[in-house]
ZARO-917757 format. One record per residue: residue number from 1; z, x, y negated of N, C-alpha, C, O in turn. Coordinates in Angstrom, 2 decimals, always signed. Example, Ala and Ser with C-alpha at 12.3 -4.5 7.8 and 13.67 -1.06 7.14 Angstrom:
+------+---------+---------+---------+---------+---------+---------+---------+---------+---------+---------+---------+---------+
! resi !     nzz !     nxx !     nyy !    cazz !    caxx !    cayy !     czz !     cxx !     cyy !     ozz !     oxx !     oyy !
+------+---------+---------+---------+---------+---------+---------+---------+---------+---------+---------+---------+---------+
!    1 !   +7.80 !  +13.19 !   +5.69 !   +7.80 !  +12.30 !   +4.50 !   +7.80 !  +13.20 !   +3.30 !   +8.46 !  +14.24 !   +3.32 !
!    2 !   +7.08 !  +12.85 !   +2.25 !   +7.14 !  +13.67 !   +1.06 !   +7.87 !  +12.90 !   -0.03 !   +8.04 !  +13.41 !   -1.14 !
+------+---------+---------+---------+---------+---------+---------+---------+---------+---------+---------+---------+---------+
END
This chain:
+------+---------+---------+---------+---------+---------+---------+---------+---------+---------+---------+---------+---------+
! resi !     nzz !     nxx !     nyy !    cazz !    caxx !    cayy !     czz !     cxx !     cyy !     ozz !     oxx !     oyy !
+------+---------+---------+---------+---------+---------+---------+---------+---------+---------+---------+---------+---------+
!    1 !   -6.11 !   +7.17 !   -2.49 !   -5.12 !   +6.43 !   -1.72 !   -4.69 !   +5.15 !   -2.47 !   -4.53 !   +4.09 !   -1.87 !
!    2 !   -4.50 !   +5.28 !   -3.79 !   -4.10 !   +4.13 !   -4.59 !   -5.16 !   +3.03 !   -4.55 !   -4.83 !   +1.85 !   -4.48 !
!    3 !   -6.44 !   +3.44 !   -4.61 !   -7.53 !   +2.46 !   -4.55 !   -7.52 !   +1.69 !   -3.25 !   -7.76 !   +0.48 !   -3.22 !
!    4 !   -7.25 !   +2.40 !   -2.17 !   -7.20 !   +1.76 !   -0.86 !   -6.08 !   +0.72 !   -0.81 !   -6.28 !   -0.37 !   -0.28 !
!    5 !   -4.93 !   +1.04 !   -1.35 !   -3.81 !   +0.09 !   -1.38 !   -4.13 !   -1.14 !   -2.23 !   -3.78 !   -2.26 !   -1.86 !
!    6 !   -4.79 !   -0.93 !   -3.34 !   -5.18 !   -2.05 !   -4.20 !   -6.19 !   -2.94 !   -3.47 !   -6.08 !   -4.17 !   -3.52 !
!    7 !   -7.16 !   -2.33 !   -2.80 !   -8.15 !   -3.10 !   -2.04 !   -7.49 !   -3.88 !   -0.90 !   -7.83 !   -5.04 !   -0.66 !
!    8 !   -6.55 !   -3.26 !   -0.20 !   -5.86 !   -3.94 !   +0.88 !   -5.01 !   -5.10 !   +0.35 !   -4.97 !   -6.17 !   +0.96 !
!    9 !   -4.35 !   -4.89 !   -0.77 !   -3.55 !   -5.96 !   -1.37 !   -4.44 !   -7.12 !   -1.80 !   -4.09 !   -8.28 !   -1.59 !
!   10 !   -5.56 !   -6.82 !   -2.39 !   -6.50 !   -7.86 !   -2.82 !   -7.06 !   -8.61 !   -1.61 !   -7.17 !   -9.83 !   -1.64 !
!   11 !   -7.39 !   -7.89 !   -0.56 !   -7.90 !   -8.53 !   +0.66 !   -6.83 !   -9.43 !   +1.27 !   -7.13 !  -10.52 !   +1.76 !
!   12 !   -5.57 !   -8.98 !   +1.24 !   -4.47 !   -9.80 !   +1.77 !   -4.29 !  -11.07 !   +0.95 !   -4.06 !  -12.13 !   +1.51 !
!   13 !   -4.40 !  -10.98 !   -0.37 !   -4.28 !  -12.16 !   -1.23 !   -5.42 !  -13.15 !   -0.96 !   -5.19 !  -14.36 !   -0.89 !
!   14 !   -6.62 !  -12.64 !   -0.80 !   -7.77 !  -13.52 !   -0.53 !   -7.62 !  -14.17 !   +0.84 !   -7.85 !  -15.37 !   +0.99 !
!   15 !   -7.24 !  -13.39 !   +1.84 !   -7.04 !  -13.95 !   +3.19 !   -5.95 !  -15.01 !   +3.18 !   -6.10 !  -16.05 !   +3.84 !
!   16 !   -4.88 !  -14.78 !   +2.46 !   -3.79 !  -15.75 !   +2.35 !   -4.28 !  -17.05 !   +1.71 !   -3.97 !  -18.14 !   +2.21 !
!   17 !   -5.03 !  -16.94 !   +0.63 !   -5.54 !  -18.13 !   -0.05 !   -6.50 !  -18.91 !   +0.85 !   -6.43 !  -20.14 !   +0.91 !
!   18 !   -7.38 !  -18.20 !   +1.54 !   -8.33 !  -18.87 !   +2.44 !   -7.57 !  -19.59 !   +3.55 !   -7.90 !  -20.72 !   +3.90 !
!   19 !   -6.57 !  -18.94 !   +4.10 !   -5.79 !  -19.55 !   +5.18 !   -5.09 !  -20.83 !   +4.70 !   -5.14 !  -21.85 !   +5.38 !
!   20 !   -4.46 !  -20.76 !   +3.55 !   -3.72 !  -21.91 !   +3.04 !   -4.64 !  -23.08 !   +2.68 !   -4.35 !  -24.22 !   +3.03 !
!   21 !   -5.72 !  -22.80 !   +2.01 !   -6.68 !  -23.86 !   +1.66 !   -7.35 !  -24.40 !   +2.92 !   -7.49 !  -25.61 !   +3.09 !
!   22 !   -7.75 !  -23.50 !   +3.81 !   -8.39 !  -23.92 !   +5.05 !   -7.50 !  -24.78 !   +5.92 !   -7.97 !  -25.74 !   +6.54 !
!   23 !   -6.21 !  -24.46 !   +5.97 !   -5.27 !  -25.25 !   +6.76 !   -5.15 !  -26.68 !   +6.23 !   -5.12 !  -27.64 !   +7.00 !
!   24 !   -5.07 !  -26.80 !   +4.93 !   -4.97 !  -28.14 !   +4.34 !   -6.26 !  -28.92 !   +4.55 !   -6.22 !  -30.11 !   +4.85 !
!   25 !   -7.41 !  -28.26 !   +4.39 !   -8.68 !  -28.95 !   +4.63 !   -8.82 !  -29.37 !   +6.08 !   -9.34 !  -30.45 !   +6.35 !
!   26 !   -8.36 !  -28.55 !   +7.01 !   -8.42 !  -28.93 !   +8.43 !   -7.59 !  -30.19 !   +8.67 !   -8.03 !  -31.10 !   +9.37 !
!   27 !   -6.39 !  -30.24 !   +8.10 !   -5.56 !  -31.44 !   +8.23 !   -6.24 !  -32.65 !   +7.59 !   -6.21 !  -33.75 !   +8.14 !
!   28 !   -6.85 !  -32.44 !   +6.44 !   -7.53 !  -33.53 !   +5.73 !   -8.69 !  -34.08 !   +6.57 !   -8.84 !  -35.30 !   +6.68 !
!   29 !   -9.50 !  -33.20 !   +7.16 !  -10.62 !  -33.68 !   +7.97 !  -10.15 !  -34.38 !   +9.24 !  -10.76 !  -35.37 !   +9.65 !
!   30 !   -9.09 !  -33.89 !   +9.85 !   -8.53 !  -34.57 !  +11.02 !   -8.01 !  -35.95 !  +10.63 !   -8.19 !  -36.93 !  +11.36 !
!   31 !   -7.35 !  -36.03 !   +9.46 !   -6.85 !  -37.30 !   +8.96 !   -8.00 !  -38.27 !   +8.73 !   -7.93 !  -39.43 !   +9.13 !
!   32 !   -9.07 !  -37.81 !   +8.07 !  -10.21 !  -38.67 !   +7.79 !  -10.84 !  -39.19 !   +9.09 !  -11.20 !  -40.36 !   +9.17 !
!   33 !  -10.97 !  -38.33 !  +10.09 !  -11.49 !  -38.77 !  +11.38 !  -10.58 !  -39.81 !  +12.03 !  -11.05 !  -40.78 !  +12.61 !
!   34 !   -9.27 !  -39.60 !  +11.92 !   -8.32 !  -40.55 !  +12.51 !   -8.37 !  -41.89 !  +11.79 !   -8.25 !  -42.94 !  +12.42 !
!   35 !   -8.56 !  -41.87 !  +10.46 !   -8.69 !  -43.12 !   +9.71 !   -9.95 !  -43.85 !  +10.15 !   -9.93 !  -45.06 !  +10.35 !
!   36 !  -11.03 !  -43.12 !  +10.31 !  -12.28 !  -43.75 !  +10.74 !  -12.13 !  -44.36 !  +12.13 !  -12.59 !  -45.47 !  +12.38 !
!   37 !  -11.49 !  -43.64 !  +13.03 !  -11.27 !  -44.17 !  +14.38 !  -10.35 !  -45.38 !  +14.35 !  -10.58 !  -46.36 !  +15.07 !
!   38 !   -9.31 !  -45.33 !  +13.53 !   -8.38 !  -46.45 !  +13.42 !   -9.07 !  -47.70 !  +12.91 !   -8.84 !  -48.79 !  +13.43 !
!   39 !   -9.90 !  -47.56 !  +11.90 !  -10.59 !  -48.74 !  +11.37 !  -11.69 !  -49.23 !  +12.30 !  -11.97 !  -50.43 !  +12.36 !
!   40 !  -12.31 !  -48.31 !  +13.01 !  -13.39 !  -48.71 !  +13.93 !  -12.85 !  -49.51 !  +15.10 !  -13.46 !  -50.50 !  +15.52 !
!   41 !  -11.71 !  -49.09 !  +15.64 !  -11.15 !  -49.78 !  +16.81 !  -10.02 !  -50.74 !  +16.45 !   -9.31 !  -51.21 !  +17.34 !
!   42 !   -9.84 !  -51.03 !  +15.18 !   -8.76 !  -51.91 !  +14.75 !   -9.21 !  -53.29 !  +14.34 !   -8.63 !  -53.88 !  +13.44 !
!   43 !  -10.24 !  -53.81 !  +14.98 !  -10.78 !  -55.13 !  +14.60 !   -9.75 !  -56.24 !  +14.77 !   -9.75 !  -57.21 !  +14.01 !
!   44 !   -8.87 !  -56.10 !  +15.76 !   -7.86 !  -57.13 !  +16.00 !   -6.64 !  -57.00 !  +15.09 !   -5.80 !  -57.89 !  +15.04 !
!   45 !   -6.55 !  -55.90 !  +14.37 !   -5.41 !  -55.67 !  +13.47 !   -5.70 !  -56.29 !  +12.11 !   -6.85 !  -56.35 !  +11.67 !
!   46 !   -4.63 !  -56.76 !  +11.45 !   -4.83 !  -57.27 !  +10.10 !   -4.75 !  -56.09 !   +9.11 !   -4.41 !  -54.97 !   +9.49 !
!   47 !   -5.05 !  -56.37 !   +7.86 !   -5.09 !  -55.31 !   +6.85 !   -3.74 !  -54.63 !   +6.66 !   -3.69 !  -53.42 !   +6.44 !
!   48 !   -2.66 !  -55.38 !   +6.73 !   -1.33 !  -54.81 !   +6.57 !   -1.03 !  -53.80 !   +7.67 !   -0.48 !  -52.73 !   +7.41 !
!   49 !   -1.39 !  -54.13 !   +8.89 !   -1.17 !  -53.22 !  +10.02 !   -2.04 !  -51.96 !   +9.89 !   -1.57 !  -50.86 !  +10.18 !
!   50 !   -3.27 !  -52.13 !   +9.45 !   -4.15 !  -50.97 !   +9.26 !   -3.63 !  -50.07 !   +8.15 !   -3.65 !  -48.84 !   +8.28 !
!   51 !   -3.18 !  -50.67 !   +7.06 !   -2.63 !  -49.88 !   +5.95 !   -1.41 !  -49.08 !   +6.40 !   -1.26 !  -47.91 !   +6.06 !
!   52 !   -0.54 !  -49.73 !   +7.16 !   +0.66 !  -49.05 !   +7.66 !   +0.26 !  -47.88 !   +8.57 !   +0.88 !  -46.82 !   +8.52 !
!   53 !   -0.75 !  -48.08 !   +9.40 !   -1.20 !  -47.02 !  +10.30 !   -1.80 !  -45.86 !   +9.53 !   -1.62 !  -44.70 !   +9.92 !
!   54 !   -2.52 !  -46.13 !   +8.45 !   -3.11 !  -45.06 !   +7.65 !   -2.02 !  -44.24 !   +6.97 !   -2.11 !  -43.01 !   +6.91 !
!   55 !   -1.00 !  -44.90 !   +6.46 !   +0.13 !  -44.17 !   +5.86 !   +0.82 !  -43.32 !   +6.93 !   +1.20 !  -42.18 !   +6.68 !
!   56 !   +0.96 !  -43.88 !   +8.11 !   +1.56 !  -43.15 !   +9.24 !   +0.72 !  -41.92 !   +9.60 !   +1.26 !  -40.85 !   +9.88 !
!   57 !   -0.60 !  -42.07 !   +9.60 !   -1.48 !  -40.94 !   +9.88 !   -1.33 !  -39.84 !   +8.82 !   -1.35 !  -38.65 !   +9.14 !
!   58 !   -1.17 !  -40.25 !   +7.57 !   -0.95 !  -39.27 !   +6.51 !   +0.30 !  -38.44 !   +6.78 !   +0.30 !  -37.23 !   +6.59 !
!   59 !   +1.36 !  -39.10 !   +7.22 !   +2.59 !  -38.39 !   +7.54 !   +2.39 !  -37.46 !   +8.74 !   +2.92 !  -36.35 !   +8.76 !
!   60 !   +1.63 !  -37.91 !   +9.73 !   +1.36 !  -37.07 !  +10.91 !   +0.63 !  -35.79 !  +10.53 !   +0.89 !  -34.73 !  +11.11 !
!   61 !   -0.28 !  -35.88 !   +9.58 !   -1.06 !  -34.72 !   +9.17 !   -0.48 !  -34.03 !   +7.94 !   -1.14 !  -33.18 !   +7.33 !
!   62 !   +0.73 !  -34.39 !   +7.57 !   +1.45 !  -33.76 !   +6.46 !   +0.67 !  -33.86 !   +5.14 !   +0.55 !  -32.88 !   +4.40 !
!   63 !   +0.15 !  -35.05 !   +4.88 !   -0.58 !  -35.31 !   +3.65 !   +0.15 !  -36.39 !   +2.86 !   +0.71 !  -37.31 !   +3.45 !
!   64 !   +0.15 !  -36.29 !   +1.54 !   +0.89 !  -37.25 !   +0.71 !   +0.17 !  -38.59 !   +0.54 !   -0.27 !  -38.94 !   -0.56 !
!   65 !   +0.05 !  -39.33 !   +1.63 !   -0.63 !  -40.63 !   +1.59 !   +0.41 !  -41.72 !   +1.42 !   +1.36 !  -41.83 !   +2.20 !
!   66 !   +0.23 !  -42.53 !   +0.39 !   +1.08 !  -43.69 !   +0.18 !   +0.21 !  -44.93 !   +0.13 !   -1.02 !  -44.84 !   +0.06 !
!   67 !   +0.85 !  -46.07 !   +0.18 !   +0.11 !  -47.32 !   +0.15 !   -0.62 !  -47.51 !   -1.18 !   -1.57 !  -48.30 !   -1.26 !
!   68 !   -0.20 !  -46.80 !   -2.22 !   -0.79 !  -46.97 !   -3.55 !   -2.03 !  -46.11 !   -3.79 !   -2.79 !  -46.39 !   -4.72 !
!   69 !   -2.25 !  -45.06 !   -2.99 !   -3.36 !  -44.17 !   -3.32 !   -4.60 !  -44.35 !   -2.45 !   -5.42 !  -43.45 !   -2.33 !
!   70 !   -4.73 !  -45.54 !   -1.83 !   -5.98 !  -45.85 !   -1.13 !   -6.20 !  -47.36 !   -1.11 !   -5.27 !  -48.14 !   -1.27 !
!   71 !   -7.45 !  -47.73 !   -0.92 !   -7.79 !  -49.14 !   -0.81 !   -8.42 !  -49.38 !   +0.56 !   -9.07 !  -48.50 !   +1.13 !
!   72 !   -8.22 !  -50.58 !   +1.06 !   -8.79 !  -50.97 !   +2.33 !   -9.31 !  -52.39 !   +2.17 !   -8.60 !  -53.27 !   +1.69 !
!   73 !  -10.55 !  -52.61 !   +2.56 !  -11.10 !  -53.96 !   +2.48 !  -12.07 !  -54.17 !   +3.64 !  -12.65 !  -53.24 !   +4.19 !
!   74 !  -12.21 !  -55.42 !   +3.97 !  -13.12 !  -55.80 !   +5.04 !  -14.25 !  -56.62 !   +4.44 !  -14.03 !  -57.55 !   +3.67 !
!   75 !  -15.46 !  -56.25 !   +4.82 !  -16.65 !  -56.97 !   +4.40 !  -17.41 !  -57.29 !   +5.67 !  -18.09 !  -56.43 !   +6.23 !
!   76 !  -17.30 !  -58.52 !   +6.12 !  -17.92 !  -58.89 !   +7.39 !  -17.29 !  -58.11 !   +8.53 !  -16.08 !  -58.16 !   +8.72 !
!   77 !  -18.12 !  -57.39 !   +9.27 !  -17.63 !  -56.58 !  +10.39 !  -17.29 !  -55.15 !   +9.97 !  -16.87 !  -54.34 !  +10.80 !
!   78 !  -17.45 !  -54.83 !   +8.69 !  -17.19 !  -53.48 !   +8.19 !  -15.77 !  -53.39 !   +7.63 !  -15.27 !  -54.33 !   +7.01 !
!   79 !  -15.16 !  -52.25 !   +7.86 !  -13.88 !  -51.94 !   +7.24 !  -14.12 !  -50.71 !   +6.36 !  -14.60 !  -49.68 !   +6.84 !
!   80 !  -13.78 !  -50.84 !   +5.10 !  -14.06 !  -49.77 !   +4.13 !  -12.74 !  -49.27 !   +3.56 !  -11.90 !  -50.06 !   +3.12 !
!   81 !  -12.56 !  -47.94 !   +3.58 !  -11.39 !  -47.34 !   +2.94 !  -11.86 !  -46.33 !   +1.92 !  -12.83 !  -45.61 !   +2.14 !
!   82 !  -11.16 !  -46.28 !   +0.83 !  -11.38 !  -45.28 !   -0.22 !  -10.01 !  -44.81 !   -0.65 !   -9.10 !  -45.61 !   -0.86 !
!   83 !   -9.87 !  -43.51 !   -0.79 !   -8.57 !  -43.00 !   -1.21 !   -8.66 !  -41.63 !   -1.83 !   -9.67 !  -40.93 !   -1.71 !
!   84 !   -7.59 !  -41.27 !   -2.49 !   -7.50 !  -39.94 !   -3.08 !   -6.03 !  -39.56 !   -3.21 !   -5.15 !  -40.40 !   -3.29 !
!   85 !   -5.82 !  -38.28 !   -3.22 !   -4.48 !  -37.74 !   -3.44 !   -4.61 !  -36.31 !   -3.91 !   -5.69 !  -35.71 !   -3.82 !
!   86 !   -3.54 !  -35.77 !   -4.41 !   -3.51 !  -34.38 !   -4.85 !   -2.43 !  -33.67 !   -4.05 !   -1.31 !  -34.16 !   -3.94 !
!   87 !   -2.78 !  -32.54 !   -3.51 !   -1.83 !  -31.76 !   -2.72 !   -1.70 !  -30.39 !   -3.36 !   -2.69 !  -29.67 !   -3.48 !
!   88 !   -0.50 !  -30.00 !   -3.76 !   -0.33 !  -28.65 !   -4.30 !   -0.45 !  -27.61 !   -3.18 !   +0.21 !  -27.71 !   -2.14 !
!   89 !   -1.30 !  -26.61 !   -3.40 !   -1.51 !  -25.54 !   -2.43 !   -1.13 !  -24.22 !   -3.08 !   -1.56 !  -23.92 !   -4.19 !
!   90 !   -0.33 !  -23.45 !   -2.38 !   +0.10 !  -22.15 !   -2.90 !   -1.03 !  -21.14 !   -2.65 !   -1.13 !  -20.56 !   -1.57 !
!   91 !   -1.86 !  -20.95 !   -3.66 !   -3.03 !  -20.07 !   -3.55 !   -2.58 !  -18.62 !   -3.44 !   -3.01 !  -17.89 !   -2.53 !
!   92 !   -1.75 !  -18.21 !   -4.34 !   -1.11 !  -16.88 !   -4.27 !   +0.39 !  -17.13 !   -4.30 !   +0.84 !  -18.17 !   -4.79 !
!   93 !   +1.16 !  -16.20 !   -3.79 !   +2.61 !  -16.43 !   -3.79 !   +3.14 !  -16.80 !   -5.17 !   +2.83 !  -16.16 !   -6.18 !
!   94 !   +3.92 !  -17.85 !   -5.19 !   +4.59 !  -18.44 !   -6.37 !   +3.66 !  -19.23 !   -7.30 !   +4.12 !  -19.72 !   -8.32 !
!   95 !   +2.37 !  -19.37 !   -6.97 !   +1.47 !  -20.16 !   -7.81 !   +0.89 !  -21.30 !   -6.98 !   +0.14 !  -21.07 !   -6.03 !
!   96 !   +1.24 !  -22.53 !   -7.35 !   +0.73 !  -23.71 !   -6.67 !   -0.34 !  -24.36 !   -7.53 !   -0.14 !  -24.63 !   -8.72 !
!   97 !   -1.48 !  -24.62 !   -6.90 !   -2.59 !  -25.28 !   -7.59 !   -2.71 !  -26.70 !   -7.06 !   -2.80 !  -26.89 !   -5.84 !
!   98 !   -2.73 !  -27.71 !   -7.94 !   -2.88 !  -29.10 !   -7.49 !   -4.32 !  -29.38 !   -7.06 !   -5.21 !  -29.53 !   -7.90 !
!   99 !   -4.55 !  -29.43 !   -5.76 !   -5.90 !  -29.57 !   -5.21 !   -6.19 !  -31.04 !   -4.93 !   -5.46 !  -31.68 !   -4.18 !
!  100 !   -7.26 !  -31.59 !   -5.54 !   -7.58 !  -33.02 !   -5.32 !   -8.40 !  -33.23 !   -4.05 !   -9.26 !  -32.42 !   -3.71 !
!  101 !   -8.12 !  -34.33 !   -3.36 !   -8.87 !  -34.72 !   -2.17 !   -9.25 !  -36.19 !   -2.31 !   -8.46 !  -36.99 !   -2.82 !
!  102 !  -10.45 !  -36.54 !   -1.88 !  -10.87 !  -37.95 !   -1.85 !  -11.54 !  -38.22 !   -0.51 !  -12.13 !  -37.33 !   +0.10 !
!  103 !  -11.45 !  -39.47 !   -0.07 !  -12.15 !  -39.84 !   +1.16 !  -12.71 !  -41.24 !   +1.03 !  -12.25 !  -42.06 !   +0.24 !
!  104 !  -13.74 !  -41.47 !   +1.86 !  -14.39 !  -42.77 !   +1.94 !  -14.82 !  -42.96 !   +3.39 !  -15.46 !  -42.09 !   +3.97 !
!  105 !  -14.46 !  -44.08 !   +3.97 !  -14.97 !  -44.42 !   +5.30 !  -15.53 !  -45.83 !   +5.25 !  -15.00 !  -46.70 !   +4.55 !
!  106 !  -16.59 !  -46.04 !   +5.98 !  -17.20 !  -47.36 !   +6.13 !  -17.54 !  -47.48 !   +7.60 !  -18.52 !  -46.91 !   +8.07 !
!  107 !  -16.72 !  -48.23 !   +8.33 !  -16.91 !  -48.31 !   +9.77 !  -17.23 !  -49.73 !  +10.19 !  -16.81 !  -50.70 !   +9.57 !
!  108 !  -17.97 !  -49.82 !  +11.25 !  -18.29 !  -51.10 !  +11.88 !  -17.20 !  -51.34 !  +12.92 !  -17.04 !  -50.53 !  +13.84 !
!  109 !  -16.47 !  -52.41 !  +12.79 !  -15.34 !  -52.70 !  +13.68 !  -15.84 !  -53.13 !  +15.05 !  -16.65 !  -54.05 !  +15.18 !
!  110 !  -15.34 !  -52.45 !  +16.08 !  -15.68 !  -52.80 !  +17.46 !  -14.59 !  -53.68 !  +18.02 !  -13.41 !  -53.38 !  +17.88 !
!  111 !  -14.99 !  -54.77 !  +18.66 !  -14.02 !  -55.68 !  +19.25 !  -14.03 !  -55.50 !  +20.76 !  -15.07 !  -55.25 !  +21.37 !
!  112 !  -12.83 !  -55.65 !  +21.34 !  -12.71 !  -55.53 !  +22.80 !  -12.73 !  -54.09 !  +23.24 !  -12.82 !  -53.18 !  +22.41 !
!  113 !  -12.64 !  -53.86 !  +24.53 !  -12.66 !  -52.50 !  +25.06 !  -11.34 !  -51.81 !  +24.86 !  -10.36 !  -52.41 !  +24.42 !
!  114 !  -11.31 !  -50.54 !  +25.18 !  -10.09 !  -49.76 !  +25.02 !   -9.92 !  -49.36 !  +23.57 !  -10.88 !  -48.95 !  +22.91 !
!  115 !   -8.73 !  -49.49 !  +23.07 !   -8.45 !  -49.19 !  +21.68 !   -7.43 !  -48.08 !  +21.57 !   -6.32 !  -48.21 !  +22.08 !
!  116 !   -7.78 !  -46.96 !  +20.89 !   -6.82 !  -45.88 !  +20.72 !   -5.82 !  -46.16 !  +19.61 !   -4.91 !  -45.36 !  +19.40 !
!  117 !   -5.97 !  -47.27 !  +18.88 !   -5.09 !  -47.60 !  +17.77 !   -3.73 !  -48.03 !  +18.32 !   -3.65 !  -48.86 !  +19.22 !
!  118 !   -2.69 !  -47.44 !  +17.76 !   -1.33 !  -47.79 !  +18.20 !   -0.77 !  -48.92 !  +17.39 !   +0.36 !  -49.34 !  +17.62 !
+------+---------+---------+---------+---------+---------+---------+---------+---------+---------+---------+---------+---------+
END
């Protein structure tokens, strides 16, 4: 009986860790897709507006994105973003692990048409 309880407790800890890490990764991937869409359809926006929108997207996805932890540059028709941040994730109760995330997007800016960028 004791072995069964230990196995169940261990399974619960693993499931909890997978859920917490998976949730943050899901937010991160949604954020990265939104950044790519923003830069792709933001040809009429200047760099300051795009940077503000990326910080706003970070807040929407509950990620610690600030103006200091990413770069944005335009090379011809391409918009390139590179960024990184660290998000503490509670792997097991009361233990937070600082998990690093990095992203890179290189999009070809589309002009005209419908733009989902706010």
